[in-house]
Structures are given as structure tokens and as C-alpha cells.
C-alpha angles and dihedrals in degrees: 000000000000118000121277088250094068092113088058089053090052091052090050091048090051090052096051093040087072094054112103104240116216093209147334131298127220108200120212118214130163108184142009101207145100115237134169096241125030109164094169097045092239097144131084112187114242092241091055093044089055089052090050090054091048090056093045093049091051100045114020144047105250111205140176114258091245091053089056090046091054091049089053092050090050093050092239126158116259107208113176093339112155129188124193119214134178125201129212105016106255114181091241087071085073102034101038108017103039097056090053092046088052091049091057095032092234119149126223142180121230117200110206132197101230097202090063099047108124093356121143093217119084125232108288095248089054092049090051090052090050092051100044110023104043122095117271142077126299131179114273096245136033125206119188137179107217122177092333095314129107120230129185130187132176123217097184112176091357088072083091112058117181129207089249091052089051093050091049094051104032092105092063116129121215113248094036122096110292115241089213137019088256090065092046089049092050093054094043093051091044090056091047092051096046100085096044127104114252096256091049090049091050089051091055091047088053088054089054092048091054091046093049094052090222135109123239114240123202101236117213088221093058106039129119126236119283121226091263091048091050089057091047090050092058096042116110096029096255094107123051117205115219136179126266096175130265101281108007098250132167093262097198090062092058128083115253094258092055092046089052091052092050093049104036097041093050090053093048094047093048092049090051092049095046100034095228139075120285114217107171131075136181125199111237111242085002085274122146145120135212091277090055092053091050092051092049090052092047091048089065102252117150096214143352134212125223130187096244110134107237145098123268109250132181104280095030111145104257090212092057102042112170122229138196115227113227122216131200093282124155116240095268094053090044089055091051092051092051091047091055091053095045090052092054 
């Protein structure tokens, strides 16, 4: 059920529906789920997502990404148009998000990382969280060889991390000051792993697994879609599946040939899995350069989403579409955020 304050949300939606919007918004989600630890703020709780959709249905014109793309190509105005997108391809996009999208008849685009489809291993940032931020005991110091360089960190007393410590700190957000040396270690290792190729990154994670003395478990709450779930996600036509590369790299750090492999192969694999053309792309981490944009065009995509914070206006480059990241706001706060953008 929606919250008892849904009538308030409808009043707010009515108010902002009458604001003349200067353009369209593409909303960026990742997950619709509730997990114990979410250091990158990827999750929106199902209850809140339902409230978001209630507001959107009342006040905006929800569209498919390709509808917006066609409007851009035709030079049409885009008043109060809103597109929902999801990055990465977590399984909760099917099991939690799709039923709510169907309830409100609101379309969305899900960008999936093809190299992870059906894999037992979690995304690398989730594996790192499982290894370093879960309760338990770890050795007091960590030494790693990363891309030919030696790194060493000390955990000290934070080598032991109790259940109560975990509960107290589980709301921590990466990038802010770490409440313990474990959190500082997590962010430091994350930054060190960022520029690596996927196989190099997996090798370092294997080093950390061996150091920790634990075994990684594939958590049902953190898994990606399987091949069958990918097919189910696209059934019915409400959800478009787009490409998010093979391994989720920082594309601008790669040579052109490697960028082309990440982009072209993901498109080809998705088209083979789905049995139809794939026209939409999203840059992992919002990271790209002019060479990346050229490769995406040449690969045959119709449009591509970035992570630049802005509205979509007539004349916006359809291969550098801006998006607005959505947090785990309740419906009232979500309405306020939309209202701020539409007043811009």
C-alpha cells in the first residue's frame, strides 16, 4: 500500500503540474530494494519508488527514452516529459521495479552490463563492501599489489567489527569521512581499483579474499539479472533494455580499440539475447570523452545517457543526454526535487 499521505502527494503533484517546464528530465535510478548497507546510495526503497511513480503519473508525461529521442530529432518542445532509467541491471529491477511500473503504466529503460548477466559473482563494488564492511574479524593490516604498485593499510582495532558496530555505521556514505578505518580502507581500495581493467580488478579482489580468510557469497539481494530474467524484463514492451558496456569500465581511460570492444560487443550480445535491435546506451560512471561518443554513434546506437546534471532541451546532443540521479526520497521530497528542476 502507498503511505497514508498519498493525498498530500497528489496535491503537490497538482501544484507542480501547472509549472511551465523548460524541458524534459531523465531520471537516473539503479536499484529498487532495501538493503542493510548501501555506501553508494544506489537503492530506493519499494515504498518510496511507488510514491515517486504516483507523483509522476499525476503531474508529468512519462515517456520511453526513444520517444524522447525522436522528439529531440524532430525539434519538438519537451514540456514536463520525464523518462525513467536504471543503470547496471540488478535483478530487483525485474522483481521490485517492474511490477510497480506496470501498476502505474510508466515505461523505463534498464541499462545492463552484459558481462555480468547470469554471473554468480556480484559487481566488484558490492564484493568489496561484502569483504570490508560486513561484521567479523579481519587481519590488522592489508598489503596489495595493484598495477605494479605496492599498497599497505592498517586496520588496527577495526580489524574486529561487531554486529553493533555494523548497525551503528551502516548508513555511512562513501566519500564522506569514514567512522572507522574499515570505511576509510573501503574507499581507498575502491579508488585504487577504479582505473583497472575488469580482469585486473578481479585479481586484486581475489587477493583480498585470500587475505580476509573468508569466502565470498553471492547474495540474493545483490545479484544481477539472469538471461531468463533479462527476457522477462523486456517482455510486454514497457521496459526497454539498453547497453551499459561489457564490464562497466571508466571508458575514457581505455584506448579506442578497447572502448570499441566494450561498446560494440555489449550491443551485439544484447541483440542476440533479446532477438531485436538495441538502440540505447549509458556511459558507466558517466565517464566518456569525444572518442567514446564517436564510437557509440558508429556502433549504431540511437542515443546515449550521461550523468551530467541538467534538463534535456531542444538541441541537446542525443549522445550526451543529461540525467538527474534520484535518491531514496519519500514522495513529498521527490515532488519538491522535481519542482526545483521545473522552475529552473
